[in-house]
C-alpha positions as CSV (number, residue, x, y, z in Angstrom):
1,M,0.0,0.0,0.0
2,A,2.0,2.9,-1.2
3,G,1.5,6.4,0.2
4,H,0.4,8.9,-2.4
5,N,1.1,12.4,-3.4
6,I,-1.9,14.5,-4.2
7,E,-0.2,16.3,-7.1
8,N,0.5,12.9,-8.7
9,C,-3.0,11.4,-8.4
10,D,-4.7,10.0,-11.5
11,N,-7.9,11.7,-10.6
12,V,-9.4,14.2,-13.0
13,H,-10.4,17.6,-11.6
14,N,-14.0,16.8,-11.0
15,N,-12.9,13.7,-9.0
16,T,-11.0,15.7,-6.4
17,L,-12.2,16.8,-3.0
18,K,-13.1,20.5,-2.8
19,K,-11.7,22.9,-0.1
20,N,-15.1,24.0,1.2
21,L,-14.6,23.7,4.9
22,S,-13.4,26.2,7.5
23,S,-11.5,25.2,10.6
24,G,-14.8,25.7,12.6
25,H,-16.7,23.3,10.3
26,V,-14.0,20.6,10.7
27,L,-13.9,21.2,14.5
28,G,-17.6,20.7,14.6
29,L,-17.3,17.4,12.6
30,S,-14.6,16.1,14.9
31,M,-16.6,17.1,18.1
32,A,-19.6,15.2,16.6
33,D,-17.3,12.1,16.2
34,A,-15.9,12.6,19.7
35,S,-19.6,13.1,20.9
36,P,-18.9,14.4,24.4
37,A,-22.5,14.0,25.5
38,M,-22.6,10.4,24.4
39,A,-19.1,9.8,26.0
40,V,-20.1,11.3,29.3
41,L,-23.7,9.8,29.6
42,L,-23.1,6.4,28.0
43,L,-19.5,5.3,27.5
44,T,-18.5,6.2,31.0
45,T,-21.0,3.7,32.4
46,G,-18.7,0.7,31.6
47,V,-15.7,2.5,33.1
48,F,-17.5,3.2,36.3
49,S,-18.6,-0.4,36.5
50,I,-15.0,-1.6,36.2
51,G,-13.1,0.9,38.3
52,G,-15.6,3.0,40.2
53,T,-14.3,6.5,40.8
54,A,-10.9,5.5,39.5
55,A,-12.5,6.5,36.2
56,I,-11.7,10.1,37.2
57,G,-7.9,9.4,37.6
58,S,-7.9,7.2,34.5
59,S,-9.6,9.9,32.4
60,I,-7.2,12.6,33.7
61,I,-4.2,10.4,32.7
62,L,-5.9,9.7,29.4
63,S,-6.4,13.4,28.6
64,V,-2.7,13.9,28.9
65,V,-2.0,11.0,26.6
66,V,-4.6,12.4,24.2
67,I,-2.6,15.7,23.9
68,M,0.5,13.6,23.2
69,I,-1.4,11.8,20.5
70,A,-2.7,15.1,19.1
71,L,0.9,16.5,18.9
72,T,2.0,13.4,17.0
73,L,-1.1,13.6,14.7
74,A,-0.4,17.3,14.1
75,E,3.1,16.7,12.8
76,L,2.2,13.7,10.7
77,S,-0.8,15.4,9.2
78,S,1.1,18.5,8.3
79,L,3.6,16.3,6.4
80,Y,0.9,14.1,4.8
81,P,-2.2,16.3,4.5
82,F,-4.3,13.7,2.7
83,S,-7.9,12.6,3.3
84,G,-8.0,9.2,4.8
85,G,-7.4,10.1,8.4
86,M,-4.9,8.0,10.3
87,Y,-4.8,5.5,7.5
88,S,-3.0,8.1,5.3
89,L,-0.5,8.9,8.0
90,V,0.5,5.3,8.8
91,S,0.5,4.2,5.1
92,N,3.1,6.9,4.4
93,A,5.2,6.3,7.5
94,L,5.4,2.5,8.0
95,P,6.1,-0.6,6.0
96,K,3.1,-2.0,4.0
97,P,2.3,-5.0,6.2
98,L,2.0,-2.8,9.3
99,S,0.0,-0.2,7.5
100,W,-2.5,-2.9,6.4
101,I,-2.9,-4.0,10.0
102,A,-3.5,-0.4,11.1
103,M,-5.9,0.1,8.2
104,F,-8.1,-2.9,9.1
105,N,-8.2,-1.8,12.7
106,L,-9.3,1.7,11.7
107,L,-11.9,0.6,9.2
108,I,-13.7,-1.9,11.5
109,Q,-14.6,1.1,13.7
110,G,-16.4,2.7,10.8
111,V,-18.9,-0.2,10.8
112,V,-19.1,-1.3,14.4
113,L,-19.5,2.1,16.0
114,P,-22.2,3.5,13.7
115,A,-24.2,0.3,14.2
116,S,-24.0,0.6,18.0
117,F,-24.9,4.3,17.9
118,V,-28.1,3.9,15.8
119,L,-29.2,1.0,18.0
120,G,-28.7,3.4,20.9
121,V,-30.9,5.9,19.2
122,A,-33.6,3.2,19.0
123,E,-33.4,2.3,22.6
124,F,-33.5,5.9,23.9
125,L,-36.4,6.7,21.5
126,K,-38.3,3.7,23.0
127,D,-37.5,5.0,26.5
128,L,-38.8,8.4,25.5
129,F,-42.0,7.0,23.9
130,P,-42.8,3.7,25.8
131,G,-45.8,3.0,23.6
132,L,-43.6,2.8,20.5
133,Q,-44.2,-0.7,19.0
134,I,-41.6,-0.7,16.3
135,S,-38.6,-3.0,16.8
136,S,-35.3,-1.5,17.8
137,Q,-33.6,-2.9,14.6
138,I,-36.2,-1.2,12.3
139,I,-35.8,2.1,14.1
140,A,-32.0,1.8,13.9
141,L,-32.3,1.0,10.2
142,I,-34.4,4.1,9.5
143,T,-32.0,6.2,11.5
144,L,-29.0,4.7,9.6
145,T,-30.7,5.4,6.3
146,L,-31.2,9.0,7.2
147,V,-27.5,9.2,8.2
148,M,-26.5,7.7,4.9
149,I,-28.7,10.2,2.9
150,I,-27.1,13.2,4.7
151,A,-23.6,11.7,4.4
152,I,-23.9,11.6,0.5
153,M,-25.1,15.2,0.3
154,S,-22.7,18.2,0.2
155,V,-20.1,18.1,2.9
156,E,-21.1,21.6,4.0
157,M,-24.7,20.4,4.7
158,G,-23.3,17.5,6.8
159,A,-21.0,19.9,8.7
160,W,-23.8,22.3,9.5
161,V,-26.0,19.5,10.8
162,T,-23.3,18.1,13.0
163,V,-22.3,21.6,14.3
164,G,-26.0,22.3,15.2
165,M,-26.2,19.0,17.1
166,V,-22.9,19.6,18.9
167,I,-24.4,22.9,20.3
168,I,-27.3,20.8,21.7
169,Q,-24.7,18.4,23.2
170,V,-23.0,21.3,24.9
171,G,-26.3,22.3,26.5
172,V,-26.7,18.8,27.9
173,L,-23.2,18.8,29.3
174,L,-23.8,22.2,30.9
175,A,-26.7,20.6,32.7
176,V,-24.4,17.9,34.1
177,V,-21.8,20.5,35.2
178,G,-24.7,22.5,36.7
179,A,-25.7,19.5,38.8
180,A,-22.4,19.6,40.6
181,F,-22.9,23.2,41.6
182,V,-26.6,22.8,42.6
183,N,-26.2,19.4,44.3
184,P,-22.5,18.8,45.4
185,H,-22.1,15.7,47.5
186,Q,-18.7,14.0,46.8
187,P,-15.5,15.9,47.6
188,F,-13.3,16.0,44.5
189,M,-10.0,15.2,46.3
190,D,-11.5,12.2,48.1
191,I,-13.2,10.5,45.1
192,T,-10.0,11.1,43.0
193,F,-7.2,10.1,45.3
194,N,-9.2,7.6,47.4
195,P,-11.3,5.9,44.7
196,T,-14.0,3.4,45.6
197,M,-16.0,0.9,43.5
198,L,-19.1,-1.2,44.0
199,K,-18.5,-4.8,44.8
200,D,-21.3,-7.2,46.0
201,G,-23.5,-4.2,46.8
202,V,-21.0,-2.3,49.0
203,L,-18.3,0.3,48.4
204,V,-14.7,-1.0,48.6
205,P,-11.4,0.7,47.9
206,V,-10.1,0.4,44.4
207,T,-6.9,-1.7,44.2
208,L,-3.9,-0.9,42.0
209,G,-4.8,-3.8,39.7
210,V,-8.2,-2.4,39.1
211,M,-6.8,1.0,38.5
212,I,-4.6,-0.5,35.8
213,T,-7.5,-2.4,34.1
214,T,-9.5,0.9,34.1
215,L,-7.1,2.6,31.8
216,A,-7.9,0.6,28.6
217,P,-11.7,1.1,28.8
218,A,-11.2,4.8,29.6
219,F,-9.2,5.0,26.4
220,G,-12.4,4.6,24.3
221,V,-14.1,7.5,26.1
222,I,-12.0,10.4,24.9
223,N,-11.8,9.5,21.2
224,G,-12.9,10.8,17.8
225,Y,-11.0,14.0,17.6
226,D,-8.9,12.5,14.9
227,A,-11.9,12.9,12.5
228,V,-10.3,16.3,11.6
229,L,-7.8,14.3,9.5
230,G,-10.5,12.8,7.4
231,F,-11.4,16.2,6.0
232,A,-7.7,17.3,5.4
233,E,-8.2,17.9,1.7
234,E,-11.5,19.8,2.2
235,L,-10.1,22.2,4.9
236,K,-9.1,25.7,3.9
237,G,-5.8,27.1,5.0
238,G,-3.1,24.4,4.4
239,P,-1.1,21.9,6.5
240,K,-0.4,24.2,9.4
241,V,-4.1,25.0,9.9
242,L,-4.8,21.3,9.7
243,A,-2.2,20.6,12.4
244,N,-3.5,23.3,14.7
245,T,-7.1,22.1,14.2
246,V,-6.1,18.6,15.3
247,I,-4.7,19.9,18.5
248,K,-7.7,22.1,19.2
249,A,-10.0,19.2,18.6
250,A,-8.1,17.0,21.1
251,V,-8.1,19.7,23.8
252,L,-11.8,20.5,23.3
253,A,-12.7,16.8,23.4
254,S,-10.7,16.3,26.6
255,V,-12.3,19.3,28.3
256,F,-15.9,18.6,27.2
257,I,-15.6,15.1,28.4
258,L,-13.4,15.3,31.5
259,V,-15.2,18.2,33.3
260,P,-18.8,16.8,33.0
261,L,-17.5,13.3,34.0
262,I,-16.0,14.7,37.2
263,A,-19.1,16.9,37.8
264,G,-21.4,13.9,37.5
265,V,-19.6,12.1,40.3
266,I,-19.5,15.1,42.5
267,A,-23.2,15.5,42.1
268,A,-24.0,11.9,43.1
269,P,-25.8,11.8,46.5
270,N,-25.3,8.1,46.9
271,L,-22.3,6.3,45.2
272,V,-23.9,2.8,45.6
273,E,-27.0,4.0,43.6
274,F,-24.7,5.9,41.2
275,F,-22.6,2.8,40.3
276,G,-25.7,0.6,40.2
277,S,-27.5,2.9,37.7
278,D,-27.8,2.1,34.0
279,S,-26.5,5.6,33.3
280,P,-24.7,7.0,36.4
281,I,-24.3,10.5,35.1
282,V,-28.0,10.7,34.2
283,Y,-28.8,9.6,37.7
284,S,-26.8,12.5,39.2
285,V,-28.6,15.0,36.9
286,K,-32.0,13.7,37.9
287,Q,-31.1,13.8,41.6
288,A,-30.1,17.5,41.2
289,F,-32.9,18.7,38.9
290,G,-35.7,16.1,39.2
291,N,-37.1,13.5,36.9
292,Q,-38.5,16.1,34.5
293,I,-35.0,16.8,33.2
294,G,-34.7,13.1,32.2
295,A,-36.6,13.6,29.0
296,L,-34.4,16.5,27.9
297,I,-31.2,14.5,28.7
298,T,-32.6,11.6,26.7
299,I,-33.2,13.8,23.7
300,G,-29.7,15.2,24.0
301,V,-28.3,11.6,24.0
302,I,-30.4,10.8,20.9
303,F,-29.0,13.8,19.1
304,A,-25.4,12.9,20.2
305,L,-25.8,9.3,18.9
306,F,-27.2,10.4,15.6
307,N,-24.5,13.0,15.3
308,A,-21.7,10.6,16.0
309,A,-23.0,8.0,13.4
310,L,-23.2,10.8,10.8
311,S,-19.7,12.1,11.5
312,L,-18.3,8.6,11.3
313,F,-19.9,7.8,8.0
314,M,-18.5,11.1,6.6
315,Y,-15.1,10.4,8.0
316,F,-14.7,6.7,7.1
317,S,-16.1,7.2,3.6
318,R,-13.2,9.5,3.0
319,V,-10.8,6.8,4.4
320,L,-12.2,4.4,1.8
321,Y,-11.9,7.0,-0.9
322,S,-8.2,7.4,-0.1
323,T,-7.7,3.6,-0.2
324,G,-9.2,3.5,-3.7
325,R,-7.1,6.5,-4.8
326,D,-4.0,4.8,-3.4
327,K,-4.9,1.7,-5.5
328,V,-5.0,-0.6,-2.5
329,W,-7.7,-3.0,-3.8
330,T,-8.4,-4.4,-7.3
331,P,-8.6,-1.9,-10.2
332,S,-12.5,-2.1,-10.4
333,I,-12.8,-1.5,-6.6
334,N,-10.3,1.3,-6.6
335,N,-12.1,3.1,-9.4
336,L,-15.4,2.8,-7.6
337,L,-14.1,4.0,-4.2
338,S,-12.1,6.9,-5.7
339,K,-15.0,8.5,-7.6
340,L,-16.9,11.5,-6.2
341,N,-20.6,12.2,-6.8
342,K,-22.0,15.6,-8.0
343,H,-21.7,16.9,-4.5
344,S,-17.9,16.1,-4.4
345,V,-18.6,13.4,-1.8
346,P,-17.3,9.8,-1.9
347,A,-20.8,8.3,-2.1
348,A,-19.5,4.8,-2.9
349,G,-17.6,4.8,0.4
350,V,-20.7,5.7,2.3
351,M,-22.6,2.8,0.7
352,V,-19.8,0.4,1.4
353,L,-20.1,1.4,5.1
354,F,-23.9,1.3,5.0
355,V,-24.3,-2.4,3.9
356,P,-22.2,-4.1,6.6
357,T,-23.4,-1.7,9.2
358,T,-27.0,-2.7,8.3
359,V,-26.1,-6.3,8.7
360,L,-24.6,-5.7,12.2
361,L,-27.9,-4.3,13.4
362,F,-29.3,-7.8,13.3
363,V,-26.2,-9.6,14.7
364,S,-26.2,-10.7,18.3
365,Q,-22.4,-10.4,18.6
366,L,-22.5,-6.6,18.2
367,N,-21.9,-6.0,22.0
368,W,-18.7,-8.0,21.8
369,L,-17.6,-6.0,18.8
370,I,-18.4,-2.7,20.6
371,I,-16.1,-3.7,23.5
372,F,-13.5,-5.0,21.0
373,S,-13.5,-1.6,19.4
374,G,-11.6,-0.3,22.4
375,T,-8.8,-2.7,21.6
376,V,-8.6,-1.7,17.9
377,I,-8.6,2.0,18.8
378,S,-5.5,1.3,21.0
379,V,-3.8,-0.6,18.2
380,V,-4.4,2.3,15.7
381,Y,-2.9,4.9,18.1
382,F,0.0,2.5,18.9
383,F,0.9,2.6,15.2
384,I,0.5,6.4,15.1
385,G,3.0,6.6,17.9
386,I,5.4,4.4,16.0
387,S,4.8,6.5,12.9
388,G,5.7,9.7,14.8
389,I,9.1,8.2,15.6
390,M,9.9,6.5,12.3
391,S,8.8,9.5,10.2
392,R,11.6,11.6,11.6
393,I,14.1,8.8,11.3
394,N,13.3,7.7,7.8
395,N,12.4,11.1,6.3
396,K,14.9,13.4,8.0
397,H,14.9,16.1,5.4
398,A,11.2,16.5,4.8
399,E,9.6,19.9,5.2
400,R,7.3,19.8,8.2
401,P,4.9,22.7,8.5
402,Y,4.4,21.7,12.1
403,K,6.9,20.0,14.4
404,M,5.8,18.5,17.7
405,P,7.7,19.9,20.7
406,L,10.1,17.7,22.6
407,W,10.2,15.0,19.9
408,P,10.2,12.0,20.4
409,I,8.8,12.3,23.9
410,P,5.1,12.7,22.8
411,S,5.3,9.8,20.4
412,V,7.1,7.6,22.9
413,I,4.5,8.2,25.6
414,V,1.8,7.3,23.0
415,V,3.6,4.0,22.2
416,L,4.1,3.1,25.8
417,F,0.6,3.9,27.0
418,T,-1.2,2.3,24.1
419,G,1.1,-0.8,24.2
420,F,0.3,-1.2,27.9
421,A,-3.4,-0.7,27.2
422,I,-3.3,-3.5,24.6
423,V,-1.4,-6.1,26.6
424,T,-3.7,-5.6,29.6
425,Q,-6.8,-6.4,27.5
426,E,-8.8,-9.6,28.2
427,T,-7.5,-12.6,26.3
428,Q,-10.6,-12.8,24.1
429,Y,-10.0,-9.3,22.7
430,L,-6.3,-10.0,22.2
431,V,-7.3,-13.2,20.3
432,G,-9.7,-11.0,18.3
433,E,-6.9,-8.6,17.5
434,L,-4.6,-11.4,16.3
435,V,-7.3,-12.8,14.0
436,L,-7.9,-9.3,12.6
437,A,-4.1,-8.8,12.1
438,M,-3.9,-12.1,10.3
439,I,-6.8,-11.2,8.0
440,A,-5.1,-7.9,7.3
441,L,-1.8,-9.6,6.3
442,I,-3.5,-12.2,4.2
443,S,-5.4,-9.4,2.4
444,Y,-2.2,-7.5,1.9
445,F,-0.4,-10.4,0.2
446,F,-3.6,-11.2,-1.9
447,F,-4.2,-7.7,-3.2
448,S,-0.5,-6.9,-3.6
449,K,-0.2,-10.0,-5.9
450,I,-3.3,-8.9,-7.9
451,N,-1.9,-5.4,-8.3
452,M,1.5,-6.7,-9.3
453,N,0.0,-9.0,-11.9
454,T,-2.1,-6.1,-13.2
455,K,0.9,-3.9,-13.5
456,E,2.9,-6.6,-15.3
457,D,0.0,-7.2,-17.7
458,N,-0.3,-3.5,-18.5
459,E,3.4,-3.3,-19.2
460,I,3.2,-6.3,-21.6
461,S,0.2,-4.7,-23.3
462,K,2.0,-1.4,-23.7
463,K,5.0,-3.2,-25.3
464,R,2.6,-4.9,-27.7
465,G,0.9,-1.6,-28.5
466,V,-2.5,-2.8,-27.2
467,I,-2.7,0.2,-24.7
């Protein structure tokens, strides 16, 4: 899988992404992908169930790591300002087999996560309207279809939709923060430095081992800010603006998630009930403002889930577009994926995502895949850390519009943290990752052989004057 140079692409002018987005648009798209309201109200539930209030310390550590990742992404993206997100960075910085493993780990998120998000929309809609008799899968399919339709329209339309929904999310998060001011119960220092968790119905101190196992699940909470990279070729302003936007997105995602997370714990009047709740942060808000606020919070979550699914489809369709342009697959698949519709959007990539995502709506193993997505996220960032180091070593004289401060420390921290997060995963998820890596390597050798044979056939045909 060779990296590409935009200037040397075989695309005609009407098959090139247009620079129609401002930094604000792209920040909105990345915040939609990070989806702070969803992260705080939903994704933290699993972290609280594993590590109790150690989730606070884990998230604080993670926010520091996120900034290190952002610094690495900023330098790499300024050097390789191509659509395709982290795929484009790794494919230009690492050997082909490793970049294929990273690509497969990245692409699986573009199917699993949207499926889980639209199913979440269905469940919350049924909570909001208990009399709704439509099955969750059908509601999710209708939601996914709407996501698909918006995703294949003009990128500006999708950006404005996501920005509007992000504003709604901010309102929800302000309600969570407000709960801590109106109804403070848990001292910040105590819950942070003396963490407790629920075990057999009682609160017990969190052990060091539990703290360590809390890090990996927390890694999936502050995520999605990298969506900035998927719109690199549609962002106005050049590589330096792209680098700065990545860093801003990471900082905003960390703040918008970390502050409400801490506030939600502070507002909890009873930690036993808090940890035992299906949505601990929603429990705290209801305790502060009454059950009437529950409907508004539910609506906010629905918007957040829809928003995240839309942003992911827009992001990963561009990743697929880049793989086609880089001639990763067979010639026919490459041609399909690298074409843009009349709105200058990679519609084929959207449809490629839509089909398997639809299938997953009716698959019982989706919950396992959702948890597994935390592992694949760690693997992708592990390769980003490696790329941040190897890029400087292998490409010493390249012009870098943005250079990370204190290189290679940020990238080394990313490698060490993500590597630790990976090896501390449960065995079943490590086995899943090994299977995925093997599939990626088999695919690499298969498609490389096809492309090599195609190239040889073309050269023979040219010699014979056929083409």
